[in-house]
N, C-alpha and C positions, 0 to 999 in steps of 0.2 A: 765158447767151447761146446755148449749144449747143442747149438745149431750144427756144428761140424760133426758131432758124434751121431746125431740122428740122421744126418745126410749120408754119413758113411754106412749106417745100418740099412738105409733104403737102397743105396747103391748096391750093396751086396745082396739084399733080400730080393730085389727085382732084377738082378743081373744087368744093371744099366751100363751104358758106355760112358756117359758123362752126366754130371748134374750142374746146371747153370744157377748161379746165385745172382739175382736181379734186383738191385736197389731201385726204389722209386725216385724219380726226380722230384715230383710234387705229389706226395701221398694224398689222395682225395679224402681219406677217412681220418687223417691226423693233422694236427696243427704243426707248424714248424718250430714252435717254442721248445727250446731245450735240445733240438736235434742238430747234428752236424750237417754241413752242406752235403748235397748229393755227391759231389766229387770226393769229399772226404770219406763218405760212407762207402763209395765204390773202391777207393784206395785201401780202406781198412779190410774190405772183403778180399781184395787181391793179396794183401799182406797175410791174411789169415789162412788162405788156402794154398799158398805157396809152400812147398813145391809139389802138391798133390796133383798129379796129371789128369785125374778124372774129375776134378772140380774146376769150374770155369767162372770167372767174374764177367758178367755181361753189362755193357753200358747202353743197351738198346733203348731203355726208357729215358736215359739221360740225353740221348740224341733227339728225342721227340719234343716238340713244343707242347706246352700246356700240361695239364695234370696227367698222371700216369694211370692208365687203365689196363687191367689184366687182359681184357678181351683183345686189345690192340697188340699186346705182346704175344699172346697165343697165336693170333693170326699171322704175326711176323714169323714166328718159328715154324709153324706148319707150312708156310709158303716157301721157306728157304731150305727146309730139310727134304730129303728124298721122300716120295710119297709113301713108300713102304716102311719108313723109319718109325718105330714105336716112340711115342712121346707122351709124357705124363705131366700134369700140373700138380705139384706137391704143395700142400697147405696144412696148417695146423687145424685141429677140430674147432677151436674158437673162431678162427677166421672163416672156416667153412659154414658155420652156423650164422654168419652174417652175410653170406654170399648173395642173399636176396636184396641187399642194398648196393650191390656192385652194378656198374654200367653193363647193360646187355648180358646179364648173367645167364639168362636162359640159353643163349647161343653157346656158352662154354660147354654145356652138357651135350651139345651136338658135335663139338669140334675135338674134344680131348678128354681122355680118361683122367680121373683124379686119383691121387694117393693122399688120403687124409690121415694125418698123424694123430693118434689118440693120446690125450694127456695121461700122465701116470695115474691120477685118481680115477680115471675112467676105466682102467684095466681091472679094477676090483668089482665092477658092476657091469659086466659085458652085456647081459640080457637087457638091462635097463638102457644102456647106450644104444643097442640095436633098435630098441623100440623108439627112442628119441630120434634117431637118425631116420627111421622109416616114416615117422610122422612128419618130420621136417621135409623130407623129399616129397611126400604126398601133398603137403600144404603149400610148398613154395616152389617146387621144381616141376614135378609131373607125377601122375599116378602111373602105376605099372612097374615100378622098381621092386625087384624081389631079392630077398637076402639069400646068398649062398654061403652058408657057414663054412663049407669046406675050403673056400678060398678067401673067406672073410671079406666079402664084397657084395655090392648091390648091382644086379644086372637089369638091363632094360632092353626090350626088343628093338627100340628105335634110337636109343641114346647111348652115350658112352658109359662104361663101367666105372663105378666108384669103389676103390679099394680102401680098406681100413688097415692101418699098420700100427702095431704096438711098438713104442719106442722106449728105450732105457730111461728110467726116471732120473733126470738131472734138473733140479729145481734152481735154474739160473735164468734170470730175465734181464733184458737190456736196461729196463728202467732202474733196477736195483744197482746195476753196474754204473750207470750214469750218476746215481745218487752217491755212490761210494766215491767217485771222482770228485764231485762237488764238495764232499766232506773231507777230502784229503786222505781217505782210507785206501788201503792197498786193493788192487784188483788182480793181483798175481794169481794165476791158475784159474781165473774166471774168463780170461781172454788169452789168445795166443800172445807170446812174448812180443812178437813184432807189432801187434796191434796195441799193446800196452805202451810200447815205445812211441808209436805214432801219435797216440792220444796225448802223451806227455810233451812230445815235440811240438805239436800244433796247439797245445793248450785248450783242448776241446772239453766241453761240458762244465766249464768253470762257472 
């Protein structure tokens, strides 16, 4: 539910046409222990976003062989969309601060602007967060990024813009939900009803 809520806020805040939810077939930074299959994760996304017409479940990474890399997915979408179509890569701040471990991550900053979702605790210390972000960009991505507080973003003369977006505090994580399922505890109101029924029907996370 937290993912759906922040996606809806970003959809409205940036005036987007659609948001694609893209499960990894084989996540390179995570083990498969305790995770549902890629097909089950894709189906749960489809169940969760139905019937929201501006949310789309994409199986692009499920159709590729081998591990799922964001650079390949970004290249795919930028190649199939019309050239003038605005396109953003939406990530959480925790994931963004690990982006230097991603495959060909420098190319991402040439290809697509980012929308980085700030965690609730980060909203209380904006100036400190801006400083941390500036240092990270300088150390791991490129020098020359400058903060524009008016639009809460970092701009660069030769690279794509990085937008920061405050999201509503909803402290729900997928790990906690899976733990509840294993313990036989209720997950009602933590996931959409259709997803709860799917987990029960398939016997996931036991």
